[in-house]
C-alpha positions as CSV (number, residue, x, y, z in Angstrom):
1,M,-0.4,-0.1,0.1
2,H,1.1,3.4,-1.0
3,W,0.4,7.1,0.9
4,P,-1.2,9.2,-1.2
5,V,0.0,12.4,-2.9
6,V,-0.8,15.4,-1.4
7,W,-1.9,19.2,-2.0
8,E,-2.3,21.2,1.3
9,G,-2.5,24.0,2.1
10,G,-5.9,25.9,0.2
11,E,-8.6,24.7,-2.1
12,R,-9.9,24.4,-5.0
13,A,-12.8,24.5,-6.7
14,G,-13.2,21.1,-8.4
15,G,-10.8,17.9,-8.5
16,R,-10.1,16.6,-11.7
17,G,-9.9,12.8,-12.6
18,R,-7.6,10.7,-13.6
19,G,-9.3,9.6,-16.8
20,G,-9.3,13.6,-18.2
21,G,-12.4,15.0,-17.0
22,M,-13.0,17.0,-14.4
23,A,-15.1,15.7,-11.3
24,S,-16.1,16.7,-8.3
25,P,-13.9,15.5,-5.2
26,F,-15.4,13.7,-2.2
27,K,-15.1,16.3,0.5
28,I,-14.0,14.9,4.1
29,A,-14.4,17.5,7.5
30,V,-12.7,17.0,10.5
31,L,-13.9,18.8,13.9
32,G,-13.5,18.8,17.3
33,A,-12.1,20.4,20.0
34,Q,-9.3,21.8,20.9
35,G,-6.1,19.2,21.5
36,V,-8.0,16.6,20.6
37,G,-5.3,14.8,17.9
38,K,-7.7,15.6,14.6
39,T,-4.2,17.3,12.8
40,A,-2.8,14.2,14.6
41,L,-4.9,11.7,13.3
42,V,-4.7,13.8,9.4
43,R,-1.0,13.9,9.3
44,R,-1.0,10.3,10.4
45,F,-3.5,9.3,7.8
46,L,-1.6,10.8,4.8
47,Y,1.8,10.8,5.7
48,N,2.3,8.1,8.1
49,E,3.9,10.3,10.6
50,Y,3.3,11.8,14.1
51,S,5.4,14.0,16.1
52,E,5.2,13.5,20.2
53,A,6.2,17.2,20.9
54,A,3.5,18.9,19.4
55,P,5.1,23.0,17.8
56,P,6.1,25.7,19.8
57,Q,2.4,28.1,18.6
58,P,1.8,31.0,21.4
59,A,-1.8,30.8,20.3
60,P,-4.1,27.8,18.4
61,S,-4.5,28.1,14.9
62,P,-7.4,29.5,13.4
63,A,-6.6,28.6,10.3
64,R,-8.0,25.8,8.4
65,H,-6.2,22.9,6.6
66,V,-7.3,21.1,3.6
67,Y,-5.4,18.8,1.4
68,L,-6.3,16.7,-1.6
69,P,-5.2,13.3,-1.7
70,A,-6.8,10.2,-4.4
71,A,-7.7,6.9,-3.5
72,V,-8.6,3.8,-5.1
73,L,-12.7,2.7,-3.8
74,N,-14.9,0.0,-5.3
75,G,-11.5,-0.2,-7.9
76,H,-11.8,3.8,-8.9
77,V,-9.1,6.2,-8.9
78,H,-11.0,8.9,-6.6
79,D,-9.7,12.8,-5.6
80,L,-10.3,13.4,-2.0
81,Q,-10.6,17.0,0.1
82,I,-9.6,16.8,3.6
83,T,-10.7,19.7,5.4
84,D,-8.4,19.5,9.5
85,Y,-11.2,22.7,10.9
86,P,-10.5,24.7,14.1
87,A,-12.8,23.8,16.9
88,I,-15.5,26.0,15.5
89,P,-17.6,27.8,18.1
90,S,-20.8,26.4,16.7
91,F,-21.7,24.5,13.1
92,P,-23.2,27.5,10.9
93,G,-26.1,27.3,9.9
94,S,-26.5,29.2,7.1
95,T,-24.2,29.5,3.9
96,L,-23.8,33.9,5.3
97,Q,-22.6,32.6,8.1
98,E,-20.2,29.5,6.9
99,W,-19.1,32.5,4.6
100,A,-18.9,35.3,6.7
101,D,-15.8,32.9,9.3
102,S,-13.8,31.9,6.5
103,C,-12.5,29.2,9.4
104,C,-15.8,27.2,8.5
105,R,-16.0,27.8,5.4
106,G,-16.8,24.5,2.6
107,V,-18.2,22.9,6.0
108,R,-21.7,22.8,5.4
109,S,-21.4,21.6,1.8
110,A,-19.5,18.2,3.4
111,H,-20.1,14.9,1.6
112,V,-19.3,13.4,5.4
113,Y,-18.7,14.4,9.0
114,I,-15.3,12.9,11.2
115,L,-15.9,14.2,15.0
116,V,-13.0,13.9,17.2
117,Y,-13.1,13.5,20.8
118,D,-10.8,12.7,23.1
119,I,-11.3,9.9,25.8
120,C,-10.0,11.2,28.4
121,C,-11.5,14.7,28.4
122,F,-15.5,14.8,28.5
123,D,-15.3,18.2,27.4
124,S,-14.5,17.5,24.3
125,F,-17.1,14.9,23.7
126,E,-20.0,17.0,24.9
127,Y,-18.2,19.2,21.9
128,V,-18.7,16.3,20.0
129,K,-22.6,16.3,20.6
130,T,-23.0,19.6,20.0
131,I,-21.7,20.0,16.8
132,R,-23.1,16.7,15.7
133,Q,-27.4,17.8,16.9
134,Q,-25.7,21.4,15.4
135,I,-25.0,19.3,12.3
136,L,-28.3,18.0,12.1
137,E,-30.7,20.7,12.6
138,T,-28.5,23.1,9.6
139,R,-28.6,20.4,7.9
140,V,-30.2,21.9,4.0
141,V,-33.4,19.5,4.0
142,G,-33.5,17.7,0.6
143,T,-29.9,17.1,0.5
144,V,-28.5,13.6,0.6
145,E,-28.0,12.7,3.9
146,A,-23.7,13.9,5.2
147,P,-23.3,10.4,7.0
148,I,-21.0,11.2,10.8
149,L,-18.6,8.8,12.4
150,I,-17.6,9.2,15.5
151,V,-13.5,9.4,16.1
152,G,-12.9,8.2,20.0
153,N,-9.0,9.5,19.6
154,K,-6.1,8.3,22.3
155,R,-7.4,5.0,23.2
156,D,-3.2,4.8,24.1
157,L,-4.4,7.1,27.5
158,Q,-6.5,4.1,27.6
159,R,-6.3,4.5,30.9
160,G,-7.6,7.9,31.6
161,R,-11.3,7.6,29.5
162,V,-13.4,9.3,31.2
163,I,-16.7,6.9,30.4
164,P,-16.1,3.5,29.7
165,R,-16.1,2.7,25.9
166,H,-19.5,0.4,25.6
167,N,-21.4,3.5,27.5
168,V,-20.4,5.8,24.4
169,S,-20.3,3.6,22.0
170,D,-23.9,2.6,23.0
171,L,-25.2,5.8,22.7
172,V,-23.3,6.8,19.4
173,R,-24.6,3.9,17.5
174,K,-27.9,2.9,18.6
175,T,-29.1,6.5,19.6
176,W,-27.4,8.8,17.3
177,K,-27.0,5.7,14.4
178,C,-23.8,7.3,13.3
179,G,-20.4,5.2,13.1
180,Y,-18.1,5.2,16.1
181,I,-14.4,3.5,16.1
182,E,-11.6,4.6,18.8
183,C,-7.8,5.3,17.4
184,S,-3.9,5.8,18.5
185,A,-2.9,8.6,16.2
186,K,0.1,7.9,18.5
187,F,0.6,3.8,17.3
188,N,-1.6,4.4,14.5
189,W,-4.1,2.0,15.7
190,H,-7.2,2.3,13.2
191,V,-6.5,5.1,11.8
192,L,-6.7,3.9,8.1
193,L,-9.7,1.9,9.5
194,L,-11.2,5.2,10.0
195,F,-11.0,7.2,6.4
196,S,-11.2,3.3,4.9
197,E,-14.7,3.5,6.7
198,A,-15.7,7.2,5.8
199,L,-15.0,7.1,2.9
200,K,-16.8,4.3,1.8
201,C,-19.4,6.3,3.6
202,V,-19.0,8.7,1.0
203,G,-19.9,6.6,-1.7
204,C,-22.1,4.8,-0.1
205,S,-24.4,8.1,0.7
206,R,-25.3,8.3,-2.5
207,C,-27.3,5.1,-2.6
208,K,-30.7,5.9,-1.0
209,H,-32.1,2.7,-0.2
210,V,-29.0,1.5,1.9
211,H,-29.4,2.0,5.2
212,A,-27.5,3.6,7.2
213,A,-26.2,0.3,10.0
214,I,-25.3,-1.6,6.6
215,R,-23.3,1.7,5.2
216,F,-21.7,1.3,8.8
217,Q,-21.1,-2.4,8.8
218,G,-19.4,-2.8,5.2
219,A,-17.0,-0.1,5.9
220,L,-15.5,-2.1,8.3
221,R,-13.7,-4.2,5.0
222,R,-10.1,-3.1,4.1
223,E,-9.8,-5.2,1.4
224,R,-12.5,-2.0,-1.0
225,C,-9.7,0.4,0.1
226,A,-6.4,1.8,-1.0
227,L,-4.6,4.7,-1.0
228,M,-2.4,6.0,-3.8
């Protein structure tokens, strides 16, 4: 398996398909509170790198980071647009609000949402709960449903967990009807599985006759996704 070639730091209007025609990229939005490891997960997936010591920053960076890799899903090459958002105060309720804040631009048009929390921080889970509810409340009526994946990061700090895993899993899967995965960016545990599932969700979200639960179950088959 090869890691993707990535273009980062900006955005483009549309992707060019490998067949030479213009193709709209699959848009994946990564959201979560500050310090939960969103960027660590994305960079581990794209570059297979992890830094134990965070780079010195006088203040949290308000900028969002856009990565444009390519992936193979079910034998077809797809352009991706993975956007790592800062800890936005709330999900924009309208297009006007979205574009008024440069940190939020593009978040309402995502095809799948990855909501990350720190399993050792209760407040970060409350943040995910709030953002998920806001996504549901502000979703445009008549548009295709955008799947939501809830991710418990920092599994390597299992002993510091603040909410039992089965409690979170039951809530997310049975009540919220969302996919749930726990990861460790530090040990590269379930990171590839996370993005494999996200890609499968994006591919199946356009199949309205497929139930959400079936989409998430099928996404766990790793062989259906490869990276270039």
